[in-house]
N, C-alpha and C positions, 0 to 999 in steps of 0.2 A: 580442523586438524592441521598439522604442521608440515605435511609433505610439500616439497617445492613444486611450483607450477612450471611445466616445461615452456620454453620460450616459443614453441610452435603451437601452443594451445589456442584454439580458435576463439574461445571466450576472451582471452587476453588480446589477441590480434584483431578480431573482427566483431567482438560483442556477440558472438554466436552462442547463445545459450539463455538460460532462464535462472531465476532465483526466487526464493521465498524467505521472508523474514517472519518469524513467529515468536511468541512469548513463551518462555519457560518459567513457571512459578514453582520455585523450590523443586526443580527437576521435572515437574509435570508439564508436558507439551500441550499448550492451550490451542484448541481447534486444529489439532494436528491433522486429522483425517481430511478436513476441508482444504488445508494447505497442500497436502499430498495430492488430492484430487485436482486442484487447480494446476499444479505443476504438470500432472499427467495430461490435462487438456492442452496446456501450452506446448508440451512435447508433440502432441498430435498436430497442432497447428504449424509447428516448425519442421515436422518430418523427422523428429528425433525419437529414438527408443526412450521409453519412460522408465525411471527407476522404480523398483519395488518399494512399496510403502515401508516395509520393515527395514529395508536398507537405509532409507532416509531416517527412520526413527533411531536406528543404531548409530548412525553418523551424528545425529543431533545429540544424543545422550553422551557419546564419546567426547564431543566438543565441550559440552557443559562440564563434564568431569575434568577434562584437561585444563579448563579455565578456572577450576575450583569454584564453580557457581551452583553446585547442587542444592544449596540451602538459600539461594538468593533469587532475586527477580532478574531474569536474563533475556537478552535478545539473541535469538539463534538465527544465523544466516546459513541457508542451504543453497549452494550454487551448483547448477548442472550445466556444464559446458558441452559443446559438441566434440570435445577432445582434440587431440593433436591432428594436424594436417599439413600438407605442403603449401607452397605459395598459391595465392589466388583465392577465388571465392568458392570453388567447388570443394565439397566435403569428400573425404574418403568414402568408399562404398564397400561395406557398411561403415557408418561412423562408430567410433568407440568413445562414448561420452565419459566425462570425468566428473566425479562428485567431490565437492569441497564443502567443509562445514566449519563454522566458527561460532563462538559465543562471547558475548560481552555483557558487562553489567548494565542493567536498564532500570534505574530508579524511576518510580512512578512520577510523572510530570502532569499536573492537572491545572496549572495556572492558565487563565484565558489568554488566547493568542491575538496578536495584531496581524492582520493580513494586508497585503498590498497586491494590486493587480500587476502581474509581470508582463513585460513586452513579449517574452517568448511564448509561443502558442503551442497547444497540443495539436498534433496532426490527426484529426478525426478520420481522415481518409486512409490512414495506414493501419493495417492489422496489428502492428507492433504496439499501438497505443492501448490495446486491450490485453496485452501480455506483460508479465513481469520479466521483461527482457533485460539482458545485460547492458543494453544501450540506453543509458539514463541521462545522457548529456543535456537534453532539453530540461529535465527536472533540476539538474545541477545549475544550469544557467538561470532558470526561473528563481531558484532559492537565492542565488547571488544577487539577482536584481531586486528581490524583495528586501534582502538585508540592506542593500544600498539605499533603499527608500525608508529605512528605519523600522521595518516590520520583522516579525518573527518568521513568517511563512508566506509563500507565494499563493495567490489565486491565479490559476491559469485558465484562459479562454481558449476556445478552439479556433480553427481557421475561419469559421463562419461568424466569429464574435460571440458565440454562446459560452455560458459558464460551463467549465469542465470539472476541475478538481483543484485541490492544493498540490504542492509538489510531491508530498508523500502521504496524502490522505484524501479520502472522499469528502465532499462538501454536502451539507444539509442546511435548509432554512425552514423556519416556521412562520406561517402566515394564515390568518383566519382559521385557526384551529386545525390546520393541515400541515403535514410534513412533506417537504419537497426535496428532491435530489436530482442532479443531472442524469438523464438517461444514458445507457451504456453506449449508444451510437453517437454520443457527443465526444467520443474519444476518451472514455472513462474506463479505468480498470475496475473489474468486478470484484471489489474489495471483500474480503471475508467479513470484516467488521461491518461493512456497508450492509451486507445481507442480514446480519444479526440485528442491526439497528432497525431495518425495515420490519423484521419479524417482531421485534419488541414493541414498536409503535403500533403494529396491527393488534398485538395482544392487549394493548392499552385502549384499543378502540379509536385510535387516531388514524384518519385517512392518510394514505401515503401516495404520493404522485411522483413518478419518474418522468421528467419533463425536459424540454429543450427551451432554455430561457436565456435572455440577455442579462447583462449585469444589473439592469434596473431592478429586477425581481429580488435578488438577495439584498441589495442595498435598501429596498423598501420593506424588507421583512421585519418581523418582531425580534427574531433572534437567529443566530447562525452558530453552527458547530461543525467540527470535522471529526473523522473517525479513521483509525487504522488498528491493526492487530496489537500494537504495542501501547498506544495511548488510550485505546477504547474510544470514549467520547470526550471531546475537549471543546469547551466553549470558545467562541470568538468574541473578543471585546471590541475590536475595531476592524473595519474594512475600508481602506483608504482613509477618508475623512469622516466616515460615519461610525458613531459609537453605538454599542449594543449593551443592554443590561442583562443580568441573569434571568433565566426563564425556567419555570417549574418543570416543563416537559423535558428539557435537557437534563435536569437533575434526576428525573424519573428514569429516563433512558440510561443514563450513566449507572444508576443503581442496579437496574436489571442486567446490564452487560457485566457489571462487576460481579454480581452473584453468579452469572453463568461462567465467567472466566475463573472464578474460584472453585468451580467444580462441585 
């Protein structure tokens, strides 16, 4: 929505707040309840009042209509800031959070990605690494580093040198008939699509393992892919100098998630 943001908003000044990005398919909000629930959990972690789910839904629908995207595939961004406050770190008591919503066209992109390991690390010791916080500078830096290396997307390690995630997606790899993904305590966001991928793999009878692994494991894997709520499942064609071929399990998982997202 197009209301101006006050210059004293804590989301703008301090990154004090959370956001969700979800897919709208011809006006239908995909996995909306899961996104609203994750935002509420994030609010509890930050000590913020949580918005009502229907307030979020109404804001999302208004943003879609305002952008004239009711018949299109759209990315909806819901931002929940800690609201206005004075100078310094302390919030007003009680805080008065502010909701912002916007929508943009999001054509389907499914071409395989090239990943590069970014020098910027995920801080697995910080609770912020497990939240959709407004402080996304590590991700911004990692993406810039990956692009400078000629890749589409970054692969981020954590401070222990373990594989964590892509800059805007969760990471998976396939090895010996099993599906692996970094455990949440690796500094990984509990992605909505991540959970759907794990459930889809289990439904196919594929063992799933949430693990703490070094870079050698995905490099040695049969195949890699990434997931988020907009791209669903997207194959990886290259990680640094290692090339990967298409894999039937990735296609099966993509088909299952596409059917679920289509409602």
